Each structure stands twice: as structure tokens, then as C-alpha cells.
Backbone as JSON, one array per atom type, in Angstrom:
{
  "sequence": "MDIWQTLLYLFIGLIGGLVGGFFLSRWYFKRELAKNPPINEKMIRAMFMSMGRKPNEAQVRAVINSMNAQK",
  "N": [[14.51, 1.34, -43.51], [11.5, -0.28, -43.13], [8.05, 0.8, -43.11], [6.22, -0.94, -41.96], [7.77, -2.53, -40.36], [8.62, -0.67, -38.47], [6.16, -0.03, -37.3], [5.55, -2.53, -36.22], [7.61, -2.84, -34.3], [6.93, -0.7, -32.64], [4.39, -1.51, -31.74], [5.03, -3.92, -30.4], [6.68, -2.89, -28.41], [4.84, -1.28, -27.06], [2.95, -3.17, -26.09], [4.67, -4.74, -24.51], [5.45, -2.8, -22.62], [3.0, -2.25, -21.38], [2.34, -4.76, -20.22], [4.59, -5.16, -18.57], [4.35, -2.87, -16.93], [1.93, -3.42, -15.68], [2.53, -5.72, -14.08], [4.58, -4.66, -12.5], [3.27, -2.55, -11.14], [1.39, -4.07, -9.76], [3.0, -5.61, -8.06], [4.14, -3.53, -6.53], [1.84, -2.46, -5.3], [0.95, -4.63, -3.73], [3.13, -4.81, -2.0], [2.98, -2.37, -0.62], [0.5, -2.69, 0.66], [1.16, -4.76, 2.39], [3.01, -3.49, 4.04], [1.5, -1.36, 5.1], [-1.26, -2.12, 6.39], [-4.77, -2.03, 5.59], [-6.59, -1.76, 7.74], [-6.37, -2.06, 11.27], [-6.1, -3.48, 14.6], [-5.94, -1.33, 16.37], [-7.22, 0.73, 14.99], [-9.8, -0.32, 14.89], [-10.47, -0.35, 17.58], [-10.45, 2.42, 18.04], [-12.6, 3.14, 16.43], [-14.74, 1.89, 17.77], [-14.58, 3.33, 20.16], [-15.18, 5.9, 19.26], [-17.82, 5.58, 18.73], [-18.8, 5.54, 21.22], [-18.5, 3.29, 22.77], [-16.91, 0.89, 24.84], [-14.67, -1.3, 23.76], [-14.25, -4.85, 24.14], [-11.78, -7.49, 24.09], [-12.82, -9.71, 22.73], [-14.79, -8.61, 21.07], [-13.25, -7.03, 19.35], [-11.66, -9.0, 18.13], [-13.71, -10.44, 16.86], [-14.57, -8.62, 14.92], [-12.23, -8.38, 13.37], [-11.96, -11.06, 12.5], [-14.3, -11.31, 10.98], [-13.75, -9.5, 8.95], [-11.51, -10.7, 7.78], [-12.69, -13.01, 6.85], [-14.16, -12.1, 4.72], [-12.29, -11.64, 2.81]],
  "CA": [[13.63, 0.63, -42.61], [10.15, -0.33, -43.66], [7.03, 1.36, -42.2], [5.6, -2.04, -41.22], [8.72, -2.94, -39.33], [8.54, 0.36, -37.44], [4.89, -0.22, -36.59], [5.67, -3.77, -35.45], [8.42, -2.54, -33.12], [6.13, 0.17, -31.78], [3.33, -2.34, -31.15], [5.67, -4.84, -29.45], [7.11, -2.06, -27.27], [3.65, -0.86, -26.31], [2.43, -4.34, -25.37], [5.65, -5.07, -23.47], [5.36, -1.79, -21.58], [1.75, -2.44, -20.64], [2.46, -5.97, -19.4], [5.58, -4.88, -17.53], [3.78, -1.9, -16.0], [0.9, -4.09, -14.88], [3.15, -6.55, -13.05], [5.32, -3.79, -11.59], [2.33, -1.86, -10.25], [0.79, -5.08, -8.88], [4.0, -5.92, -7.03], [4.26, -2.37, -5.65], [0.61, -2.34, -4.52], [0.98, -5.68, -2.71], [4.15, -4.46, -1.02], [2.45, -1.29, 0.2], [-0.53, -3.24, 1.53], [1.8, -5.54, 3.44], [3.62, -2.54, 4.97], [0.46, -0.54, 5.72], [-2.55, -2.78, 6.21], [-5.85, -1.05, 5.54], [-7.2, -1.54, 9.06], [-5.77, -2.91, 12.29], [-6.83, -3.51, 15.89], [-5.96, 0.02, 16.94], [-8.27, 1.47, 14.29], [-11.1, -0.87, 15.3], [-10.73, 0.17, 18.93], [-10.79, 3.84, 17.91], [-13.94, 3.2, 15.86], [-15.67, 1.59, 18.86], [-14.57, 4.44, 21.12], [-15.88, 7.04, 18.67], [-19.26, 5.29, 18.85], [-19.16, 5.62, 22.63], [-18.47, 1.96, 23.36], [-15.6, 0.39, 25.26], [-14.62, -2.66, 23.2], [-13.42, -5.85, 24.78], [-10.94, -8.2, 23.13], [-13.66, -10.6, 21.92], [-15.44, -7.81, 20.03], [-12.22, -6.64, 18.38], [-11.33, -10.22, 17.38], [-14.85, -10.77, 16.01], [-14.54, -7.71, 13.76], [-11.08, -8.78, 12.54], [-12.28, -12.33, 11.86], [-15.31, -11.09, 9.93], [-13.08, -8.84, 7.82], [-10.66, -11.69, 7.13], [-13.55, -13.98, 6.17], [-14.61, -11.49, 3.47], [-11.2, -11.66, 1.84]],
  "C": [[12.2, 0.77, -43.15], [9.15, 0.23, -42.64], [6.38, 0.26, -41.37], [6.49, -2.53, -40.1], [8.7, -1.94, -38.17], [7.27, 0.21, -36.61], [4.92, -1.48, -35.73], [6.48, -3.53, -34.17], [7.66, -1.65, -32.13], [5.06, -0.63, -31.05], [3.91, -3.28, -30.09], [6.14, -4.06, -28.21], [5.95, -1.62, -26.42], [3.08, -2.0, -25.48], [3.38, -4.72, -24.23], [5.61, -4.07, -22.32], [4.11, -1.93, -20.74], [1.83, -3.65, -19.71], [3.45, -5.74, -18.26], [5.05, -3.89, -16.49], [2.71, -2.51, -15.12], [1.53, -4.89, -13.75], [3.95, -5.72, -12.06], [4.37, -3.07, -10.63], [1.64, -2.85, -9.31], [1.72, -5.43, -7.74], [4.1, -4.77, -6.03], [3.03, -2.23, -4.75], [0.57, -3.4, -3.42], [1.98, -5.36, -1.61], [3.65, -3.37, -0.08], [1.34, -1.78, 1.14], [0.07, -4.07, 2.66], [2.45, -4.61, 4.48], [2.58, -1.78, 5.77], [-0.9, -1.2, 5.51], [-3.69, -1.77, 6.29], [-6.51, -0.77, 6.89], [-6.55, -2.51, 10.04], [-6.56, -2.8, 13.58], [-6.97, -2.12, 16.49], [-7.07, 0.85, 16.29], [-9.66, 0.99, 14.68], [-11.45, -0.36, 16.69], [-11.13, 1.65, 18.88], [-12.2, 4.01, 17.35], [-14.98, 2.92, 16.94], [-15.74, 2.76, 19.85], [-15.29, 5.67, 20.56], [-17.39, 6.84, 18.68], [-19.71, 5.29, 20.3], [-19.18, 4.27, 23.32], [-17.04, 1.6, 23.75], [-15.5, -1.06, 24.77], [-13.8, -3.6, 24.07], [-12.69, -6.64, 23.69], [-11.76, -9.1, 22.21], [-14.34, -9.82, 20.79], [-14.45, -7.41, 18.94], [-11.86, -7.84, 17.51], [-12.46, -10.62, 16.43], [-14.88, -9.89, 14.76], [-13.4, -8.09, 12.82], [-11.37, -10.07, 11.81], [-13.32, -12.16, 10.77], [-14.7, -10.4, 8.72], [-12.19, -9.81, 7.07], [-11.48, -12.72, 6.38], [-14.04, -13.42, 4.84], [-13.54, -11.51, 2.41], [-11.22, -12.97, 1.17]]
}
């Protein structure tokens, strides 16, 4: 087996592993975000309560809508 052939196989394997790892980790990250969203209504209500405010539904919806608009 030639040294160039060995290096070619090594290079192709490295590139294939990087591309495959990228798409696999992207899929896994999206799946985890869908299962566990970063913030939800319950967390927003807890944040308002920790600031000493009793939030109403309009305030919670406004915060959620502003967060969704940033995406």
C-alpha cells in the first residue's frame, strides 16, 4: 500500500467524520431543544414573582411574543 493512498484514506475518513459529526450533533441539539425549551410561561411567571410583581396573562404573552420575534 502506498503512503499517498494511506494519507488519502485518512483525509477522507477525517472529513467524513467531521461532516457526519456536525449533522449528528445538530440533529441531537435540535431534538433536545424541542424536548426542553429554554424558557416557558412557568419560568416567566417565576421571574415576575421574584421581582415582586404579580403577572397577568397579557404580560406573560407579551414577553413570549417578544422572545419569539427575536428568533
